[in-house]
C-alpha positions as CSV (number, residue, x, y, z in Angstrom):
1,M,0.2,0.1,-0.2
2,N,1.4,3.3,-1.1
3,I,1.6,6.7,1.1
4,S,-1.6,8.0,-0.6
5,Q,-3.5,4.7,-0.6
6,S,-2.6,4.9,3.3
7,L,-3.8,8.6,4.2
8,F,-7.3,8.0,2.8
9,S,-7.8,4.9,4.6
10,F,-6.8,6.7,7.6
11,I,-9.7,8.9,6.5
12,E,-11.9,6.9,5.9
13,N,-11.5,4.4,8.7
14,R,-10.1,6.9,11.8
15,I,-11.4,10.6,10.8
16,S,-14.5,9.7,9.5
17,P,-16.4,7.8,12.2
18,V,-14.9,10.1,15.0
19,A,-16.2,13.1,12.5
20,G,-19.6,11.7,12.2
21,K,-20.2,11.2,15.7
22,I,-18.7,14.2,17.3
23,S,-21.1,15.8,14.1
24,S,-24.3,14.3,15.4
25,Q,-23.7,14.6,19.3
26,R,-26.8,16.5,20.3
27,H,-25.3,19.6,22.1
28,I,-22.9,20.4,19.2
29,M,-25.9,20.2,17.3
30,A,-27.9,22.4,19.4
31,I,-25.1,25.1,19.5
32,R,-25.1,25.1,15.5
33,D,-29.0,25.7,14.9
34,G,-29.2,28.0,17.9
35,F,-26.7,30.2,16.5
36,I,-28.3,30.0,12.6
37,A,-31.2,31.1,13.7
38,A,-29.8,34.1,15.9
39,M,-27.7,34.7,12.9
40,P,-30.9,37.3,11.3
41,F,-30.9,39.4,14.2
42,M,-27.1,40.0,14.0
43,I,-26.7,40.6,10.2
44,V,-29.6,43.4,10.2
45,G,-27.6,44.8,13.4
46,S,-24.5,44.9,11.5
47,F,-25.8,46.2,8.5
48,L,-27.1,49.2,10.3
49,L,-23.8,49.6,12.1
50,V,-22.4,50.8,8.8
51,F,-24.7,53.6,8.4
52,V,-23.3,55.1,12.2
53,Y,-19.5,54.7,10.5
54,P,-19.7,55.4,6.7
55,P,-16.4,54.3,4.8
56,F,-15.3,57.9,4.4
57,S,-12.4,59.8,6.1
58,A,-13.2,62.7,8.3
59,E,-11.0,65.0,6.1
60,S,-13.2,63.4,3.0
61,S,-14.1,66.9,1.1
62,W,-16.5,65.4,-1.2
63,G,-20.2,66.6,-0.6
64,F,-22.2,63.4,-0.3
65,A,-19.4,62.3,2.2
66,R,-19.5,65.4,4.3
67,S,-23.6,65.3,4.3
68,W,-23.6,61.5,5.4
69,L,-20.9,61.6,8.2
70,A,-22.3,64.8,9.6
71,L,-25.7,63.3,9.8
72,S,-24.6,60.3,11.3
73,G,-22.7,62.2,13.9
74,K,-25.8,64.1,14.9
75,Y,-28.4,61.1,14.8
76,E,-25.5,58.5,16.1
77,S,-28.0,57.1,19.3
78,Q,-30.9,57.0,17.4
79,I,-29.4,55.2,14.6
80,L,-27.5,52.6,16.9
81,T,-30.4,51.9,18.9
82,P,-31.7,49.0,16.0
83,F,-27.6,47.6,16.2
84,N,-28.1,47.6,20.1
85,M,-31.4,45.9,20.1
86,T,-29.9,43.2,18.2
87,M,-25.9,42.8,17.8
88,G,-25.9,44.2,20.8
89,I,-27.6,41.9,23.0
90,M,-26.8,38.8,20.8
91,S,-26.3,36.9,23.8
92,I,-29.8,36.8,24.6
93,Y,-31.1,35.5,20.9
94,I,-28.5,32.9,21.4
95,T,-28.8,31.9,25.0
96,A,-32.9,31.1,23.6
97,A,-32.2,29.6,20.3
98,I,-29.6,27.1,22.0
99,A,-31.7,26.1,24.8
100,Y,-34.6,25.9,22.1
101,N,-33.3,23.4,20.0
102,L,-31.6,21.4,22.7
103,A,-34.7,21.1,24.5
104,R,-36.4,19.8,21.2
105,R,-34.1,16.8,21.0
106,Y,-34.9,16.1,24.3
107,Q,-38.9,16.2,23.2
108,L,-38.7,18.9,26.4
109,D,-41.7,21.9,25.9
110,P,-39.2,23.9,23.5
111,F,-40.7,27.3,24.2
112,M,-40.9,27.3,28.1
113,T,-37.3,25.8,28.1
114,A,-36.3,29.0,26.0
115,M,-37.5,31.1,28.5
116,L,-36.3,29.2,31.4
117,A,-32.8,30.0,29.8
118,L,-33.2,33.3,29.3
119,M,-34.1,33.7,32.8
120,G,-31.1,32.0,33.8
121,F,-28.9,34.2,31.5
122,L,-30.1,37.5,32.9
123,L,-30.0,36.1,36.3
124,V,-26.3,36.2,36.2
125,S,-25.6,38.6,33.4
126,A,-28.0,42.0,33.9
127,P,-28.8,41.4,37.7
128,Q,-30.4,45.1,38.3
129,A,-28.8,47.5,40.5
130,N,-29.7,51.3,41.3
131,G,-32.3,51.0,39.5
132,N,-30.7,49.6,36.1
133,M,-29.9,46.9,34.3
134,P,-26.0,47.0,32.9
135,T,-25.8,45.5,29.4
136,V,-22.0,45.1,29.3
137,A,-22.6,41.5,29.2
138,L,-25.5,40.9,26.6
139,G,-23.2,41.9,23.9
140,C,-20.4,39.4,22.3
141,V,-19.0,39.1,26.5
142,G,-22.2,36.9,26.9
143,I,-21.6,34.4,24.0
144,F,-19.8,31.7,26.3
145,T,-22.1,32.2,28.9
146,A,-24.8,31.8,26.9
147,V,-23.6,28.8,25.9
148,I,-23.4,27.4,29.0
149,V,-26.1,28.3,30.9
150,A,-28.8,27.4,27.8
151,I,-26.9,23.9,28.0
152,Y,-27.1,23.6,31.5
153,V,-30.6,25.2,32.0
154,T,-31.9,22.4,29.2
155,E,-30.0,19.4,31.0
156,L,-31.1,20.4,34.6
157,T,-35.0,20.9,33.3
158,R,-34.4,17.3,31.5
159,F,-32.9,15.9,34.8
160,L,-35.9,17.3,36.7
161,K,-38.5,15.7,34.4
162,H,-37.1,12.4,34.3
163,H,-37.0,11.8,38.3
164,N,-40.4,13.4,38.2
165,I,-39.5,16.2,40.5
166,G,-42.1,18.6,40.0
167,I,-45.3,19.5,41.5
168,R,-48.3,17.4,40.7
169,L,-51.6,18.0,39.5
170,P,-54.5,15.7,39.3
171,P,-55.6,15.0,35.2
172,Q,-58.9,17.3,35.4
173,V,-56.6,20.8,35.4
174,P,-55.8,22.3,32.3
175,A,-53.0,21.5,30.0
176,N,-52.0,25.5,30.2
177,I,-52.3,25.8,33.9
178,K,-50.0,22.4,34.2
179,Q,-47.5,23.2,31.7
180,S,-47.5,26.7,33.8
181,F,-46.9,24.9,37.4
182,D,-44.7,22.5,35.6
183,L,-42.2,25.0,35.4
184,L,-42.3,26.2,39.3
185,I,-39.7,24.0,40.1
186,P,-36.8,24.0,37.5
187,I,-37.5,28.6,37.5
188,L,-36.4,27.4,41.7
189,A,-33.7,25.2,40.8
190,V,-32.3,27.9,37.8
191,I,-32.4,30.6,40.2
192,I,-30.6,28.5,43.8
193,T,-28.1,27.4,41.9
194,L,-26.8,29.8,39.4
195,Y,-27.9,33.0,41.6
196,P,-25.0,32.0,44.5
197,I,-22.3,31.3,42.0
198,S,-23.2,34.9,40.2
199,M,-22.8,36.1,43.9
200,G,-20.1,35.1,44.5
201,V,-17.8,36.1,41.3
202,Q,-19.4,39.5,42.1
203,A,-17.8,39.7,45.4
204,L,-14.8,38.1,44.7
205,F,-13.6,39.6,41.9
206,D,-15.9,42.7,41.4
207,Q,-16.9,41.1,38.0
208,L,-20.4,39.8,36.4
209,L,-20.0,36.1,35.8
210,P,-20.3,36.0,32.0
211,Q,-16.8,39.0,32.1
212,A,-15.0,36.2,34.4
213,I,-16.1,33.5,31.9
214,M,-14.7,35.9,28.9
215,A,-11.5,36.3,30.9
216,L,-10.8,32.5,31.4
217,F,-11.4,32.0,27.4
218,Q,-9.3,35.2,26.0
219,P,-6.7,33.4,25.7
220,L,-8.0,30.8,24.1
221,I,-9.5,33.5,22.0
222,S,-6.6,34.9,21.1
223,A,-5.0,31.6,20.3
224,A,-8.3,31.2,17.3
225,D,-7.4,34.7,15.9
226,S,-3.6,33.4,15.6
227,L,-2.6,32.3,11.6
228,P,-1.7,29.1,12.6
229,A,-5.1,28.2,14.5
230,I,-6.6,29.3,11.1
231,L,-4.2,27.3,9.4
232,L,-5.8,24.2,11.6
233,A,-9.5,25.0,11.2
234,V,-9.1,25.4,7.3
235,L,-7.2,21.7,7.6
236,I,-9.6,20.1,9.8
237,C,-12.5,21.2,8.0
238,H,-10.9,20.1,4.5
239,L,-10.4,16.4,5.8
240,L,-13.5,16.3,6.4
241,W,-15.0,17.2,3.3
242,F,-12.8,14.8,1.5
243,A,-14.0,12.3,3.8
244,G,-17.6,12.7,2.6
245,I,-18.3,14.6,6.0
246,H,-19.9,18.5,5.8
247,G,-16.7,19.8,7.1
248,S,-18.3,23.6,7.0
249,A,-21.0,22.5,9.5
250,N,-19.4,21.2,11.9
251,V,-16.0,23.5,11.8
252,S,-18.2,26.6,11.7
253,G,-20.7,25.0,14.7
254,M,-17.8,25.0,17.1
255,L,-16.0,28.1,15.8
256,Q,-18.9,30.5,15.7
257,A,-18.9,31.2,19.3
258,F,-14.8,32.8,18.6
259,W,-16.4,34.9,15.1
260,L,-18.9,36.4,17.0
261,T,-16.8,37.3,19.4
262,N,-14.1,38.7,17.5
263,L,-16.6,40.6,15.4
264,G,-18.4,42.3,18.7
265,L,-15.0,42.9,20.1
266,N,-14.2,45.0,16.7
267,Q,-17.7,46.9,16.8
268,T,-17.1,48.0,20.2
269,D,-13.4,48.9,19.1
270,L,-14.9,50.9,16.3
271,A,-17.6,52.8,18.7
272,A,-15.1,53.7,21.0
273,G,-12.9,55.0,18.0
274,L,-10.3,52.3,19.0
275,P,-7.4,50.3,16.4
276,L,-9.3,47.0,15.5
277,T,-7.4,44.2,16.4
278,H,-9.4,41.4,15.9
279,I,-9.4,39.4,12.0
280,M,-11.2,35.6,12.3
281,T,-14.6,36.5,11.9
282,E,-17.5,34.5,10.0
283,A,-16.8,36.9,7.4
284,F,-12.8,36.1,7.0
285,W,-13.7,33.0,6.3
286,N,-16.7,32.9,3.7
287,F,-15.3,35.6,1.6
288,L,-11.2,35.4,1.7
289,I,-10.8,32.0,2.6
290,V,-13.1,29.6,0.8
291,I,-14.2,31.7,-2.0
292,G,-17.0,30.0,-4.0
293,G,-17.3,27.2,-1.4
294,S,-15.2,24.9,0.7
295,G,-11.8,24.2,-1.1
296,A,-11.8,27.8,-2.7
297,T,-13.2,26.1,-5.6
298,F,-14.9,28.7,-7.6
299,G,-11.1,29.2,-9.5
300,L,-12.4,25.4,-10.6
301,V,-15.7,25.9,-11.4
302,L,-13.7,28.7,-14.3
303,L,-11.8,26.1,-15.6
304,F,-14.2,23.5,-16.1
305,L,-16.1,25.6,-18.4
306,R,-13.0,25.8,-20.8
307,S,-12.9,22.1,-20.6
308,K,-12.3,19.8,-23.1
309,S,-14.4,16.6,-21.2
310,V,-17.9,17.0,-21.2
311,H,-18.4,15.9,-17.7
312,L,-16.2,18.7,-16.6
313,R,-17.6,21.0,-18.7
314,A,-21.1,20.1,-17.8
315,M,-20.4,20.4,-14.3
316,G,-18.8,24.1,-14.9
317,K,-22.1,25.1,-16.4
318,L,-24.3,23.2,-13.5
319,S,-22.0,24.8,-10.7
320,L,-20.9,28.5,-12.1
321,V,-24.1,30.1,-10.1
322,P,-24.4,28.2,-7.2
323,S,-20.4,29.0,-6.7
324,M,-20.7,32.8,-6.9
325,F,-23.1,32.2,-3.9
326,N,-20.5,29.9,-1.7
327,I,-22.7,26.7,-2.6
328,N,-20.7,23.7,-4.1
329,E,-21.8,20.9,-3.0
330,P,-22.3,19.9,-6.7
331,V,-18.7,20.6,-7.5
332,I,-18.1,18.5,-4.5
333,F,-19.8,15.7,-4.9
334,G,-20.1,15.8,-8.8
335,T,-16.9,16.0,-10.1
336,P,-16.1,14.1,-7.6
337,I,-13.6,15.6,-4.9
338,V,-14.8,13.8,-2.2
339,M,-12.3,10.7,-1.8
340,N,-10.8,11.8,-5.2
341,P,-7.0,11.8,-4.8
342,T,-6.3,14.0,-7.7
343,F,-7.8,17.0,-6.2
344,F,-6.6,15.8,-2.7
345,I,-3.9,18.5,-2.6
346,P,-5.3,21.2,-4.5
347,F,-8.8,20.6,-2.1
348,I,-6.7,21.5,0.8
349,L,-4.1,24.1,-0.2
350,S,-5.8,26.5,-1.9
351,P,-8.0,27.6,1.2
352,M,-4.7,27.2,3.2
353,I,-3.2,29.9,0.8
354,N,-5.9,32.4,0.9
355,A,-5.9,32.5,4.4
356,V,-2.2,33.0,4.6
357,V,-2.6,35.7,2.0
358,A,-5.3,37.2,3.4
359,Y,-4.5,37.2,6.9
360,T,-0.8,39.0,5.7
361,A,-3.1,41.5,4.0
362,V,-4.9,42.7,7.2
363,T,-2.6,42.2,9.1
364,T,0.2,44.3,7.3
365,N,-2.9,47.2,7.2
366,L,-3.4,46.8,3.8
367,L,-7.1,46.2,4.4
368,P,-9.3,46.9,7.5
369,H,-10.6,44.7,9.4
370,M,-14.3,43.2,9.5
371,I,-17.2,45.2,11.2
372,S,-19.9,43.5,9.7
373,L,-22.0,40.2,9.9
374,V,-22.7,39.5,6.1
375,P,-25.0,36.3,4.9
376,W,-23.0,33.3,3.5
377,T,-24.8,33.6,0.3
378,S,-23.5,36.8,-0.3
379,P,-20.9,37.0,-3.8
380,A,-17.3,37.1,-2.0
381,P,-16.5,40.1,-3.6
382,I,-19.4,42.0,-2.6
383,G,-19.5,40.4,0.7
384,A,-16.1,41.1,1.7
385,A,-16.6,44.5,1.0
386,W,-19.7,44.5,2.9
387,A,-18.1,43.0,6.0
388,M,-14.8,45.8,5.6
389,G,-17.7,48.7,5.7
390,W,-17.4,49.0,1.9
391,D,-13.9,49.5,1.5
392,F,-14.0,48.0,-2.2
393,R,-10.1,47.4,-2.3
394,V,-11.0,44.1,-0.9
395,T,-12.8,43.3,-4.0
396,V,-9.2,43.2,-5.6
397,L,-7.9,41.2,-3.1
398,V,-10.9,38.7,-3.9
399,L,-10.3,38.3,-7.5
400,L,-6.5,37.9,-6.6
401,L,-7.3,35.1,-4.9
402,M,-9.9,33.9,-7.3
403,A,-7.3,33.5,-9.9
404,L,-4.2,32.0,-7.7
405,S,-6.7,29.1,-6.7
406,A,-7.3,28.1,-10.4
407,L,-3.6,28.3,-11.1
408,I,-3.0,26.1,-7.8
409,Y,-5.6,23.6,-9.2
410,Y,-5.0,23.2,-12.9
411,P,-2.0,21.0,-13.3
412,F,-4.3,18.5,-11.2
413,F,-7.1,19.7,-13.0
414,K,-5.6,18.8,-16.2
415,V,-4.3,15.3,-14.9
416,Y,-8.2,14.9,-13.8
417,E,-9.6,16.0,-17.5
418,K,-6.7,13.7,-19.3
419,Q,-8.5,10.7,-17.3
420,L,-11.3,11.7,-17.9
421,L,-11.4,12.3,-21.7
422,A,-10.0,8.6,-21.8
423,Q,-12.8,7.1,-20.7
424,E,-15.3,9.5,-22.7
425,Q,-13.6,8.1,-25.8
426,A,-14.5,4.7,-24.7
427,E,-18.0,5.7,-23.6
428,P,-20.1,8.3,-25.1
429,A,-21.5,11.0,-23.2
430,T,-25.0,10.7,-21.9
431,E,-28.2,12.3,-22.7
432,D,-27.8,14.4,-19.7
433,E,-24.5,15.5,-20.3
434,E,-24.8,16.4,-23.6
435,A,-28.4,18.3,-23.2
436,I,-26.3,20.5,-20.4
437,V,-23.0,21.1,-22.7
438,W,-25.4,21.9,-25.8
């Protein structure tokens, strides 16, 4: 057995089973689905942030820019209100969404469990003082607490239900009243277990619990924002994809908390007039690393369009429009790339090189940092510019990275094309492929 066969055997027999179990683990699935459910609020909030901080220099002499800057400065607080009620308190939405999805998997009442988790999160994150409720921990600072509290409260509710711990009412009691009474014991249990911990942290460290948890995660957040960590995430994602497992869904589910934390910290620094320092966000991943989808395959699709192979040319035409919107399952499974040794190297190498180039461009201040959350299906040149506050210089980098990916894929594409041409000469193209080509 040669090295290539050994590698593919290891991926298939070792990595695939483990990755499959992790991807189907109920807590990871609930976290992933919870972040997805909360995403629309954060996308809209991030979009509004650009109106407050337009992409113009304060010294600009352009009349349109001067008018926009004057208007945003005058009505800053009013324009920021929708942002503060969405992105600014995103941990609230995340808490409820994760608890809701996990409760569904346990066949608990998802709505009541989500409300219970929300109460627990507010209990430790926004304790009222002097008639005011602090909001500092409701945004990016509270993300990790939101995940922990949502899982803890749901598991506690499940434990109480499994052991029949609660108030028992006669069967004649209406269902809605019984549902309300069923929640009394879980509410007390959440308060009794979480509130003393919160009070103890405040007394010992003069911090809210989310701030203390954030401090514990800070070294991990900093490490996750480094180039080696980014490259490791890219490698794991694409190894999973190569094994036939949806690498993006699994990796993004685990990294979403770090991405949103980095984005929130950038937005906080932007509002405070401080330099932005965090690089790794979801937009950075989607529009500068995996352009056209996992494997940065948009360049490969362009090569397919000019292929002499009927099959590859058909795949290019089928995949062009979806790839513009970062959907490349047709390419991955239709080419196929999964478990195809010819494309193993470029499929992993192309996004890793993109990551190095893009990371360097941001760290050397050739391009600004990301400040907006953007729908992942946005075309890469538009999505990247949107995420960077409509700085269209990044579109040049995106186009260069597309060309670079095509260059990396080219020799492997020619090898695979030659293999297919030999097969197609022996076997005529199917009617479906001919219809697509012609």
